[in-house]
C-alpha positions, -999 to 999 in steps of 0.1 A, spaced: -450 -242 742 -444 -210 761 -447 -177 742 -427 -146 749 -443 -114 736 -417 -86 732 -430 -51 728 -407 -22 720 -423 11 729 -417 49 728 -442 77 735 -472 56 744 -487 48 778 -525 43 775 -522 21 745 -497 -2 762 -519 -5 792 -549 -13 769 -528 -41 753 -520 -56 787 -557 -55 797 -566 -72 764 -539 -98 769 -555 -107 803 -584 -121 783 -563 -145 763 -575 -181 761 -538 -192 762 -521 -186 795 -485 -198 792 -469 -166 781 -449 -136 793 -448 -100 782 -415 -82 779 -418 -44 775 -387 -27 762 -392 9 773 -373 35 752 -389 65 769 -367 91 785 -388 91 817 -405 65 840 -441 72 832 -447 38 815 -428 20 843 -451 37 869 -482 28 849 -471 -9 847 -463 -11 884 -500 -3 891 -511 -33 871 -514 -69 884 -521 -87 851 -520 -123 862 -491 -132 839 -454 -124 840 -447 -88 830 -411 -77 826 -403 -41 822 -369 -33 806 -357 3 805 -337 12 774 -338 50 770 -305 52 751 -311 26 725 -337 39 701 -354 20 672 -381 -6 670 -359 -34 656 -332 -26 682 -357 -28 710 -372 -60 698 -338 -77 695 -329 -65 730 -361 -79 744 -356 -113 730 -324 -116 752 -347 -115 782 -372 -141 768 -378 -175 782 -404 -189 757 -399 -213 729 -419 -190 707 -415 -152 703 -436 -125 688 -435 -87 686 -467 -68 692 -469 -31 684 -474 -8 713 -508 3 699 -522 -30 687 -546 -55 704 -546 -93 703 -580 -110 703 -584 -136 731 -582 -166 707 -552 -155 686 -524 -172 705 -543 -205 707 -550 -204 670 -513 -196 662 -501 -226 683 -526 -248 664 -510 -236 631 -475 -244 643 -488 -280 651 -507 -284 619 -481 -271 595 -448 -279 612 -436 -245 602 -409 -224 618 -428 -190 614 -465 -184 614 -479 -151 600 -512 -133 602 -527 -99 591 -540 -66 604 -577 -63 607 -604 -39 618 -629 -50 645 -652 -63 618 -624 -85 604 -617 -64 574 -581 -62 564 -564 -28 570 -531 -10 567 -518 -31 538 -527 -57 512 -530 -93 524 -536 -126 507 -571 -139 512 -562 -176 513 -541 -196 537 -508 -205 521 -471 -212 525 -450 -180 524 -424 -178 496 -402 -152 480 -431 -142 457 -458 -134 483 -437 -123 512 -449 -87 511 -486 -97 511 -486 -124 538 -475 -106 570 -472 -76 592 -445 -75 618 -467 -75 649 -487 -106 638 -456 -128 630 -447 -156 654 -413 -173 654 -398 -203 669 -373 -186 691 -344 -208 679 -352 -197 644 -353 -160 653 -319 -164 670 -304 -183 641 -314 -154 618 -297 -130 643 -329 -110 648 -342 -80 630 -319 -58 609 -315 -28 632 -310 -5 601 -346 -11 591 -378 -2 608 -394 27 627 -369 47 646 -338 33 628 -311 58 621 -317 54 583 -345 64 559 -357 28 558 -386 30 582 -405 -2 575 -404 -38 562 -381 -52 589 -406 -81 589 -404 -90 552 -366 -86 555 -362 -112 583 -387 -135 566 -369 -134 533 -337 -143 552 -356 -172 569 -368 -185 535 -334 -184 520 -320 -202 550 -345 -231 544 -370 -223 572 -407 -229 565 -432 -200 568 -470 -202 568 -496 -175 565 -533 -177 574 -557 -148 571 -578 -163 599 -550 -152 622 -554 -114 628 -549 -87 654 -563 -52 656 -546 -18 651 -557 18 645 -565 21 608 -543 45 588 -564 71 570 -553 68 534 -587 80 521 -582 116 533 -545 116 543 -531 148 559 -495 159 554 -483 138 583 -499 107 568 -484 114 534 -449 118 550 -454 85 569 -464 68 536 -432 79 520 -410 69 550 -425 34 551 -423 31 513 -386 37 514 -382 7 537 -400 -15 512 -379 -3 483 -347 -8 503 -356 -44 512 -365 -52 476 -331 -39 465 -312 -55 495 -325 -90 485 -319 -84 448 -354 -89 436 -347 -67 405 -364 -37 390 -392 -58 374 -404 -69 408 -402 -33 421 -422 -21 391 -453 -39 403 -451 -20 435 -447 13 416 -475 7 392 -501 2 419 -496 35 437 -493 54 404 -526 38 394 -541 48 427 -529 84 422 -545 86 387 -578 72 401 -577 97 430 -574 125 405 -605 113 387 -623 111 420 -612 147 428 -593 135 459 -560 155 456 -549 145 491 -551 109 483 -534 114 450 -505 131 468 -503 102 493 -500 76 465 -474 97 447 -454 98 480 -456 60 482 -444 55 447 -415 80 451 -406 65 485 -403 30 470 -382 43 442 -360 61 467 -355 30 488 -346 10 458 -322 36 445 -305 40 479 -309 78 482 -337 102 490 -346 133 471 -349 154 503 -312 147 511 -317 119 536 -291 92 535 -283 62 556 -252 78 571 -268 111 579 -304 102 587 -317 109 621 -339 84 640 -375 90 633 -401 93 660 -411 58 669 -447 68 675 -462 56 643 
């Protein structure tokens, strides 16, 4: 099967070029890369024109339509593959990843295959992930995927009508994450089969949650709002949310005992953000109708 990789990007040039160079080393060769360029200038376009990657590379200018989910949905309209995935503009796919993903589709007969984020040494980063391969269900959906390591049969993605454009980085709402769990929950409820395997992973810069600065704390709160919103949108109930409030509150308490005030404040921001997303309003005055699109560089 042919794979279409759709990358929505804003504000990054070198990282996109590095992704393309890494993709040249892929063991699997029947794929195309579609870059949806939301930059206001042509810097990325000029950088791409200098490359000759040895695989189809399509550059789509979209400076007026901001938002990660919106860009991804637009890119799929240009795709020709039977499978689609959505790499981040600062991630890196190992050479064997696509081959291994295709093997999981064949072995499991699933409609969606998910992996995890990992450091170069294979350690999980930027989230909590299950340690065993397993089917994805409504219970484990938040610990079995990250958007840029989720692969869809294209027909399934289209049947789900793509990502919710009100969710994700750059959306014109406070809900700046969890567009992946949202579409996967919709897939599960529509009867599609989803499978997760921790042996499938890609790389990404690791978020510094050990000594987070004010920008990292703000990002944690924005992303947490997205999770709370998705939990409420799909009517999981407060008991389910409570599990995701207890963990960061516990992390905040432990950080106080360790004398790490910055980390304590980060965890408190995560807890507050999840509660805000579930409640549907934000203590700083942000609201879906008034929120401005966040900077997509994340």
